[in-house]
C-alpha positions, 0 to 999 in steps of 0.5 A: 688682354682685358678687352677679350676677357670682357668679351668672353665674360659677356658671351658667357653671361649672354649664353647663360641667359638664353640657355646655351652652354659656353665652354671655351675650354672645350674649343679645339684649335686645328693646326694650320699648315702654314702661319696666317699673316692676314685674315679678312673677317666679315664683321658686324660689330656685334659680340660674336664677330668682335670675339672672333676678331680677338680670337684670331689675333691671339690664336694665330697672331695675324693681322685682322682686316674687317669687312662690313657691308653697308646695306643701308644700316645708317648710324650702326656703321660708325660704332662698328668701325670704332669697335673694330679700331678699338679691338686692333683691326689693322684695316677696316673696310666698310663698303657700300653695297646697297645698289648691288643688294637691291639689284641682286636680291 
């Protein structure tokens, strides 16, 4: 998929800039005891979780539901929702947890 290649190339360039090794060819997939149908991904809309979203779809052929916690980020939430939609998330959840966050932390 073109989008995942762009993300992987972008990740590789980012890692090179900050001095980290990026070698997807060395990643290993553990066999699953049963086929995954649906995965819920804690999603920020950033590069890491966007790559993981595509990886889950391509590696396991499963539906990916994204969950983003609204902690008061404001305008950052809409771009995250749009990116999840563009990457093929089957369900996009953004939950307002500001009250709980303030109360509990």
